[in-house]
N, C-alpha and C positions, 0 to 999 in steps of 0.2 A: 197666596202669591198674586192671583188675578186681581183681588181687591186692592192690593198695594199698587199694582200697575194702573188701575183705573183712577186711584187717588192721585198718583203722580201725573198722569195725563191731565187730570182735571186742574191741578194746581199749576202745572207747567204751561199747559196750552190754552187754558180758558180764562177769561176774565172773571173776577170775583162777583161782578154784577151781570146783569142780563144784556148789556150793550156789547155789540161786536167790537173786537179790538181794532184800533186804527193805527197804533204806533207801537214801537218796540224798544225794549231795553237793549241797547247795542253792546255795551261793555260794562264789566264789573272788575275793577282793578283794586287789589288788596295792597295796602301800603305796608311798610315795615312795622308800623305800630298797631296794625290790625284795622286801620281805617279803610273805608271802601269808597272809591270814586265811582259813582254811577253815571253812565253816559247813555243818552237816549236820542231818538230821532223825533221829528214832528210830522211824520207821514200822516196825512188825513186830518190834520188839525187846522183850525181856523183862528188866525190871530185876532180877527174882529170879535170873536165870541170868547176870547181868553179872559179868564179871571185869575187863575193860578194853577200851579201843579202841586199835587200832594204826593210825597214820597213815602211809601209804606215799606216796613221791614219786619222780618220774622226770622227766628233761628230754626224754624221747621217749615217744611213744605206744606204741612197741614195747618199752619198758622198757630195761634192767631197773629194777624198782621196789624201793626200799629203805625199810625202816621208819625214820622220822625222829623218832617220838615215840610215847609211850603215854599214854593218859588213863584214870585209874582212878576218875573220878567219873562215874556214869551220867548225871547231869543236865547235864554239860558238853556243849555242841553246837558249840563253835568252838575253834579252836586256831590260833596264829600260827606260821608257819614263817619264822623270822627270817632264815635264810640261804638263802632260795630264789633270790635274785638274779633274780627274775622280771621285773625291769625291763629285763633284757638277754637273758634266756633263756626258753624255754618251760618251763612247769611243769605236770605232770600229777599228779593225786591220786586216791586212793581210801582207804577205811577198812575195817578188819576188826573185827567184833564178836567178842571172845573170850569164850567161854562158861565159866562157873564149873563146869559139870557135865562139861566135857570134850567137849561136842558140837562138831561141825565149825564153823569160822569162818563168820560171816555177813558177806558182802562187800557194800559199797555199789557203786553205778555209778562209772565213771571220768569225771572232768571235767578240763578243761584251763583253766588261767588264760588270760584273754583277753590275747593278746600283740599289741599295736598297733605297727604300723610305719608311720611318716610319711615320705613322700618329697617332696622339692622338685624337680620337673622343670623349674623355671625357666619355667613357662608362665603364672604368675599363679594357679595352683591348688595347694592342698595335697592330695596323693594319699594316702589312708589305706587300709590293708588290715589285716584281723585275722582270727583264727580264731574258730570258734564255741565257746561254752562247752561244749556237747555238741551232738550232732546225732542225733536231734532234741532240742529242749529238752523238759524234763519239764513236766508239766501246770502246776506251780506257777510256772514261769519265765514272765516276760513274753515275748511273741513279738517285741518290739521292742528293738533295740539303740539306746540313746540316745547321741547324739554331743554331746560338750561341747568347746568351744574355750576354752583358757586364754589370755586376753589382756585386760588386762595380767596379769602374773604373780600367781597366787593368786586370780584372778577367773575362775570357770568359767561359761560361758554355753551353755545348750542351743541347738544350732543346727539339729538335725534328728534323725530316727530312721530306722532301716532295718528292714524287716520280715524277720525270720529265716525266716519260712515260705516265702519266695521260693526258698529252696534254692540260692542262688548261693554258691559256696565257692571261694576265700575271699571274705569280704565286703569290699566296697570302697566308698569315698565320696570325691568330689572337692569340696573346699571352695574357693570363690572368695576370693582374698586381696584385702583392701581396705586393706592397711597398707603404708606406704611401705617401711620397712626395719626389721624387728624379729623377735624370736623368738616364734613361735606354737606352743603345745603343745595336744595333744588327749587326750581320755580317752573310753573306751567303757564304758557301764554297762548291766547287765541286772537289773531288779528281780525280786524273788521274793515270792510271796504270804506267805511266812513272815516277812517284814520285813527280810531281809538283801538286800544288793545286791552283785552281781558287778561288779568294776571292773577295767579294764585298767591296764596300766602307763601312765604319762605319756610321750608321745613328741612331738617337734616338730623344727622346723628354723628357720633364719633365712630369713624370706621377704621378698620385695619385691613390691610391687604393680606388675605389668607390664601389666595390662589397661587399655586406655584407657576413659574414660567413654563412656556411650552417646552416639550422635550427637544433638545438640540438634534439637528439633522447631521449626523456624523457622515462626513464625506469619504474619508479613506485613511489608511495607515500605510506608510511606505518606509523604506530604508534608503538613506541617501548614500552617496559614494563613500563617505567616511565611516559608514556602518552605524550611524545614528538613526533611531526611529523618529520619523516626523509624521505629523498628522494634520488634517484639515477638516473643517466643518463649515456649514452655512451659518450666516448671521441669524441669530434667533429671532423668531417672529414676535416674541414678547418684548415690547419696547422698554420695559423696566429692568431688563437683564443687565446685571452689573458686572458679572464675571462668569467664567466657565471653570469648573473643577474637572481636571483630568484624573481618572481613576485607573489603576493598574491591578490586574489580578495577581495577587501574591500567593494564592492557593493553587489548586489544581483545576483541570477542566471539569472534573466531576464534582468538586467541592470548592468553588471559587471564593476567594476572599478579596473584596474590592477595597483597595487602599488608596487614599488620595496621593497623587503623584506630583501635581503641579497646578498652578492657578494662572489662567489667562484673563487679565482684566480688560474690561471694555467690551461692549456688545459687538463692536466691529472687529475684534481680534478673532481671527478664524484659522490661525496657523500656529503650530508649536513644534519646535525642535526639542524633543524630550531629553536628549542626551543619553537615552537608554540604548545599550548595545543591541543592535539588531542583527548581528552576524551569527547568532546562535539559534536556539529554539524560538518558535513563535511566541510573541507576548500579546496578551489580551488587554484591550482598553475599552473604557466607556467614558462618556462625557455627561456632566450634570450642569444645568444652567442655574444660577443663583441670582435673584433679583435684589433690589436695594433694601428690601425688608428682610432679607435672609431666607426667603422661601426658596426651597430647592425643587427643581423639576425632577421628574422620574428619570432614571438612567436611560441613556440612549441605547440604541442597538449596539451590541458588541462588535468591534472590529479587531482583527488580529493581524500582526505583521506576517508577511510571507517568509518562509524558510525554504531555501534551495539546497539540495544535496546532490552532488555529482559523483558518479562512480564509473570506473572503466570496466566495461564488460569484455573481458579478455577473449571469450569464445566468439562473440559476435563482432569483435573489433569495432566497438561502438561505445559511446559515452551516454549513460543514462542520466537524465536530468529530472529529478523528482522534486516537485514543489508542493507545499501544503495548499489546500484549497482556500479560497478567499470567500468569506461570508459577510453579511451585513447589508447587502444591497437588495435583498429580497428576490433576486433573480440570479441564475447561474452566470458567472462571468465568462468572458472570452479571454483566453490566455495567449500571450505572445512570448516567444523565447528568443533572446538575443545572445549572440556569441561574439566575443572578441578573440582574435587569433594573434598570439605573440605580442600582446599589448596594442594591437591595432584598434580601429574604430569598431563600435558595436554594430552588428548587422543582424537584422531580423531573419531568422532561419526557419521559423515554424509558427503557425497559428492554429488554435483548436479549442475545443470545449473542455479538453482535459488539461490538467496542470502538470502532466508528466510528458516528457519528450525523450526522443532517442536520436542522437546525432551519429550517423554512420559515415559521414564525409570527413574522416579524420586521418591524420598522418602521425605515425609513431615519432615520439620525441618532440612534438609540437605542444606549446602551452595554449590551453583554451580556457576562457572565462565565460561563464554563463549567468544570465539573470532572467527572471520571469516577471512579466507585467500582466496584472489582471485588469480587465476593462469592463465597466458596467455597460452592457449592451443597450440599456434604456437611456443612458446618459454617458456618451463616450468621453466626456471631459473628466469623468471620475475614474481614476486609475489607482492602482497600488503596485508598487515595484519592490522586488526583493533585493537583497544584497547579492553582489557577485560572488560566485564560487568558482575557483580555478582548479585545473587538473592538467597534468602532463602525462598522457598515455604512452606507455612503452610496450610495443608488441614483443612478446618473448621470441627469441630466435628459434627457428625450427631445428630439430635434431640434425647434426652435421653428418651423422653416419648411423647405420644399423647393419651389422655384418654377422653372419653365422660363421663362427670359427670351427665348430665341430658338430658332426652328427655321428655319434659313435655308439656301437652296441655294447652295453655293459654285461649283460647276461641274457639268457633266453627271455624274449618278450619284454625287454627293457632297453630303451634307447635314450641316451643322454644327448641333449641339444644345448650347446653353449653359444651365447651371442655376445658380441662386443657392441656396446651402445654408448651414446653420448651422455655423459653424466651431468653436463652443464645445462642443457635445455630442460626446462621444467615440464615434466610429463607425469601422467598418472600411472603408467605401467606399460606392460608389453604383452602382446597377444601372440600365441603360437598357433599357426595354421598348418594343416596337414592335407596332403592329397596323395592319391595312388599313381598319379602321373604328373609330369612337369607342367602339363597344360591345365591341370586342375580338373574339376573344381576343388578349391581349397576350403577346408572347414575349420572353424575355430575350435580348438580342443583344450586350451589352457590359457590362463591369464596370471601374470605376476605383477604385483605393485612395484613401483619404482622404489629402490632402496638407496638411491644416490650414488651407486657405484657404476663402474663401466662394464659390469658383467651381469648377465642374466642366464640362469640355467633352468632348463625344463627336463622333466623325465616323462617319457611316453611309454605306454605298455601295449603296443600292437604286436602282431606276429612279426618276429624278426626274420622270417623266411621269405619276406616280401620286401621289395624296395619301397621306401616311403620318402615322399618329398616334403620338405618343410620350408617355411619362411616365418620370420619374426616381424610383426608390425608394431611400431611404436605408437602408443595411444597418448595423445596430449591431455592436458588437464581439462579439456572440454569434451573428452570422449571421442575425439575424431582421430582418424588415422593421419599421423604426421610423417612417418617414414616407414619404408618397407625394405627389408633386407633382400639379398639375393636368394634364389631358391637353392637349397642344398639337400642332399639325399643320403640315405643310408646305403652301406655296402652289404650285399648278400652274397655269401659264399655257398657253393654247392660242391659235393664230392661224390665219387663212386669208386667202389673197390673193384679192381680188375683181376682177371684170373691168373695173371703172371706175377702175383705178389706185388702189384703196384696199386697205388691209389691215385685217381685223377681228380684234381682240384681246379675249380674255376670260380670267378667272381665278377661282380658287376663293377662298373666304373664309379669313381667318385667325382673328380674333376671340378669341384665347386670352390676351390681356393683361389684367392687373388695371386698367390705365389705359385699356382700350378701344383702338379704332383711330381715328386722326384722319383719315387719307387713304391713298390709294394713288398713288404716283408711278410713271409709266411711262417707262422708259428704252429707247432704241433704239440698235441698232448698225447702221451702214452702212459698206460697204467695209471691214469688219473693225475699225472704231473705234466704241466706245461714246460717244455724245454726252455731254458734261459735265453737261448739265442735262436734267431730264425733259422729254419732249415734251408731257406732259399730266399733270394732277393731278386725280384723281377723289375727291371727298369720300366718306367712309365713309357707307354707307346708300344711295348712288346705285347704279345698275345697274353691276355689275362687268364693263363692256365698253367698248371704244373702237374707233372707226374712224379709221384713219390714212391721209390722202391723200398719195400718194407721187409724184404726177405731176411735180412740179418736181424730183424726184430721179431722173429717168429716166436721167441720165448715170451713175448708180451701177451696180454690178455686178448689181443686181436682187435681192440677198439682203437681207432686212430681218429683224432679230432683236429680240425684245422681252423685257424683264425688268420684272417688277412688284415694286415695293418698298412694303411696308406700313410706315406710320409710326405709332408708338404715340401715344395721346392722353395728356393730362395727368391726374393723379390717381392714379398708381401709388403704393401705400402704401410701397413700397421706394424711391420717388423715381427710378425708372428712366424713361428716355425712349428706347426702343429702336426698331430697325428690322430688318426681315427681308426677304429677297428670294426671289422665285420662281425656278423654272427659267428658262433662256433658251430661247424658242421662236422658230423662224425660218421665214419664208415666202419664196417666190420669185415676183416678178412676171414675167410672160411677156415674154421679150426680143423686140424688134422692130427692123427696119432699114428706112429710107426711102432708096432709091437713085435718084439722078437718071440721065437717059439721055444727057446731053451736058454738056460744060463747055468754056470758052473761055479758055485761059491768056492773060493780057495784055489781055483784053477789058473788064476793070473789073468784071464781074459773073460769078459762077460761074467764077472763075479756077482753082479746084482741084476735084479729084474725091475724095470719100470718102462712105461710107455714113453716113447719120445714124442711129446706133445708140441704142437705148434698152434699159436694164436688161440690157446685155450684159456678161458676166463677162470681163474681159481675159485670164483664164487660159484658154488653149486657143483664143484668137482669132487668125485669120490672114486677111490681105487681100492678094490677089495679082492683078496685071494682066498679061495675055499679049498679044503682038502676033498678027497673023494667022498667023504661022508657029509659034505655040505657045511662043515664047520669053518667059521671065519678064522683064519690064522694070521691075516694081515689086513689092516685098514689104514688109509691115508686120504687126506683132503688137500695135499700139496702136489701139484702137478709135477714137481721136480724131485719128489721123494721116491727112493727105490726100496725094493724088498731084498733083504740080504740072505733070505733062505732060512731065517730063524723063526721060531714060534714059541712064545712064552719063555724066552731065554734059552731055548734048546734048539739044536739043529734039526730042521725038518728032514725027514728021510727022502731019498731020491724017489721021485714019483711024478705023475702028471697032475698038475693042479689046475683049478679053474679060476679065471680072473673075470672081474666085472668092472668096467669103466663107465662112469656117467659124468656128463658135463652139460652146461647150458649151451644151447645153440644161439647164434646171433638173432634168430627170429623170435627168441624168447621161450622156446620149448626145451625139451631134454633129449640129449643124444646118448645112446647106450651101445657099448661094445662088450661082447661076451666071447671068451675063447679059452684056450688051454695053453699052459706053459709047462715045459719039462724041466724039472730040477735034476741036475747031474752032479754026482759026487765021485 
């Protein structure tokens, strides 16, 4: 490599004889037929000593050089080498100044015609390389090699210049081809201060534009007021763009299928009304630029239409606006939400980085329409707007009423609570609350879902010997308390057996009806049977107590149970006339027995023997008669059965007999009476 450089320096920069150079080859211009016009200066030459110029030529820098012409006019500074064939071969030149006095020749420097070689690598570029006119250029030469493209034929256009001072050898340049299929030629020129120009040969190839246009810059996709999807993009930077192909995704987001939708002709066409319905789900789009050669660019970034969904949040009394996110700008958009009320103008109501909004400033029965606009924060002129979606929220009416009709004891430790509720208002259900006092605190003890009727019934299982306070709370569909009933209570009855064969009964108040209380009816159960009619009626306002004389009921089992029934008065605005019952309270009269000491079968008076029992429970009752030897001669478990003085079908002899009476006490134990009876005949 070093040897080659030395040789080049020798042939380029040094004369071929030992005389210092005095003048220069200024320009070498290659003609269309390969001829070369050689232009030189006369620096340092003497016209008085001029005999002629000799022009030397070689196809190699290393020579050999041959004289091709002689010039005998001192003022001539150019000569045409017609047979140089420099359009296909290199051409090297220098001149010799021949002295009339016989002095040694004065030699010019050596210069090379610029030989241009154009290659088509089928990459969409023309690759040019050429040799330097000389290296370095002389001071009068421009340091720039100017590049000209010939297209169409005969029309040369300056496309660029290359700085020769960069020292890159050979010099090269790649030219982007924007021609579909044609021959393109090139030429290199170097100007000189003397007015001449060095020109290379013309060289070219048949080129085809293989490079696709630049990727279109998709601006945005919007939905207009008619519901059509419209889109815009920037004019493509590739000047050969002929049209734009709009593609739509006919597949899914996970498996897209890009199908041509429409064509927008002209590089300056940057807007399209697609006619695609934009009122539904988002649609995805891409754009492809196509040049005059049919080359397609890569697909643009995907842009999708915005979709807005609005819903009424009944619990929050708000409208939720959910919009799909907008992508394609490379940055997170800013979103604006607009609202139109009853067909009025659209007003901006919210701005944020989220595409979801919530409007709480709404009125029931009013029509609202919403749209969302996405804005590119890096370029606020780029926006995407959704289609308007409308909604008319209607707030459900609150329950008109919630009323406890009854708090009634069904049986021991079971209380039935019945409520009257509004069946029209949409609610989720009803909650029963209980407290030990009217002031509370109340505790939730049960919940029943709404069944669409106007009645709700609860059953509670507390001790019925205590007053319980209840209220029913209506729970709306949002889980909130919508209506609360009045506080209503259970009735508790108490009773005590008194020593004069009376039972004292008292009860607590009810007083929770809108119609008030008309009276209290007292029902009694004897021997396990509740009497069909009340034994007493106590008007409301009188003392809530009653004394029941039970002497004439001494033949009963001694257990007396009482139930208080409250009867509602007239005037209930719901036209109810209800009744509720208290717990059943029981008392026991002290059992007793009157036992005679003798009887006389067949005597007409006191012919049989039995105890005269009062308030004795037949359960557990036993009456036995023994003879003097301890033999049982009569047995009965009926408190009302008598011994007629017979034993085993025979008359028992007159004698003193022993009796044993056993029965259950009210306290749950056994009572026993043992004595004698005299049988008289």
